[in-house]
N, C-alpha and C positions, 0 to 999 in steps of 0.2 A: 401551526400549532395553536396560535391565538384564536383563529377562526373556529377550529374544531373544539377547543375548550369552551368557547362562547356558546357552542351548540350542545354542550353537555356531554361531549365525547371524552371518555377517559383516555389519557395518553401520557407518555413520558418522552422527553426529547433527549437524544444522545448525539453529541457532535463527535464524529470520528476524527482523531488527530494522530495519524500514524507517521507523518512525514518528519523524519529525524534531521532533515537538512536545516531546519530551523531549531536552534538550540533550546529556546525557551518552550517548555511543554505547553504552556497556555497560548502560545502563538502558532502552534503546529496546524498544518492543513491536513485534510483528509485526502489521501491518494488511493492507490490500488488496494490497500488493506481494507478499505471500506467494503469491498466485495465480500471478503471473508466475514466481516462483522455482520453484514446483511444476511449472508447464507446461513450462518450459525444461528442467528436470532430467528430467522424464518423457519429453519428446521425445528427448533425448539417450540416455536409458536404452533407449528403443525401438530407436533406431538401433544401439546397442551390441549388441543381440541377434544381429545379423548379422555381427559382427566375429569375428576369430579370437583376440582377446585373452582372457586368463583372467578369471574373475569378479571377482577382487580388483582387477585392473587396470581393469576396466570400472567398478567401484564408485568407485575413486579418481578416474577421469576425470569421472564424473558429479558427484561431490562437489566437485571442483575448479571445474567450471563453475558449479554452484549457489552455491558460496562467492563466486565472482567476481560473479555476478548480485546476490547479497545485498549485497556491498560497494558496488554501484553503483546501488542502488535506494532511492528516497526518497519518502515519502508523508506526507500530512497530511489530516485530516478536520475537518468541522464539523457541528454539528447544531442544529436549531431545536426539537427535543424529545428527551426521553429515550426509551429503548425501554420496552416493557411486559413484565414477567415473565409467565409463564403464569397466575399468579393475578390478573393485571390491575394489580398495583401497578407504579409506576415506580421506577427506580433513583435518579434525581435530579429535582429540580423546577426548572423554568426560569420565572422571572417573565415576564409578558406583555411582548413587545417585546425580549427578550434572546435571545442565542444563545451556544453553547459552541464554541470553536475548540480543536482538538487532542484530539478524543474518541478513545476506544479502541473496538475491535470487541466488547468484552464489556460494553458499556454504561457504561464508565468516563466520568466527567466530563472535560471538557477542561482545558487549562492556562490558558485565558483566557476570561473571560466579557465580552461586549460587547453593545452595542445591535445589533439586527438590521440587516444591511446588504443592499444589492441583490446579486443573483447576480453581477454583474460585479465589484463590490467584493470579494465573498467569494473569487472566483477569483483576483484579483490578490493578496490577502492570503496565500492558501495558496501560490500559486506563488512569490511573493517569499520566503516562509519556506523553502520547499523548495529553491529555487535558492541561497539563502544557506547552508543546511546542506550542500548539495552542494559549494559552493566551499570550505567549511571542512573537508570530509572528503577527505583526500588519497587519491586512487586514480589508477591509470594512465589512466583515461578522464575524469579531472576536467575537462579542457579541451574535451572533445568537444561539438560542437554538434548531434549526432544523438541522438535519443531516442525512446523509446516512451512514449506517454501512456495511462494507464488512468483513466477517470472512472468511479468506483464509486458505486452507490446503496447507502446504508446501511440501506435497508429500505422506506421508504414515500414516496419522492419520485416524482412522476409522470414519465412518459416525456417529456412536453413540457418540464418543468423540467430534466431530465437533458440534453436536447438543447441547451437554452440555456446551461447550465454548460459542456458539452463544446465547444460552438462558441466560447465566450469563451476557454476554456483553450487551444485550438488557435491562435486569433488572437493571444492575448497572448504565448504562447511564440514564435510566428512573429515578432512585433514585436521580441522580445528576441534574434532571430537563430538560433533553434533550428529544426531540421528534424525533422518528425515522420515517422519511418520507418513507424510503425504507430500507430493511435489507436483505442482500444477504449472503448466506452461501454455500461454496463449494470449489472446486479445480479450482482456477482461474490462479494463477501464482505459480508454484512450484520451488523448488530447488531440482530437480530430485526426490529422495525418502526420503528427509529429514523428520524426524519425528518431526513436529512442526507446528505452526500456526502463522498467523499474523492478526492483526486487523487494519482496515483503517476506 
């Protein structure tokens, strides 16, 4: 950003902070929710190309929407293994039968280590924590019951396992009275080959 600004290029910087595993909002990392922020901002920027407004106004409008998405997006992940660096070493070790909840996309350890749970239990833990953080975070859409769900593969979870997790996430959110406007499931933002998932 500093280099581009010094070259006279108009820009705005937005740091995505959707990871609710870190309680302080100003400490949050960007995880898979980043993909949705980029896609929505990119789609709006493409639409703006055909408008008559000037470039600065277009930039301001895209930034405003991206900021609103960022304010309303909440994610959390978990892993059954660390990722492997290119040299084959792992970033952290997990004892047999344990898992990390609240992992980052750069291979960071989670904020909680627990015994391995079933996929249904994992989904309910993650969604409960996400919804709790959503309720604590004051936004104009805080009371909305409509949402987009993104079930993300952190690297080496099978398609079958992803489908099981995604199905449970949809049904659990429906039980809680939420309407899925859209639901995505796939490998969107990995932590190399980490065996884990995140929900946004």
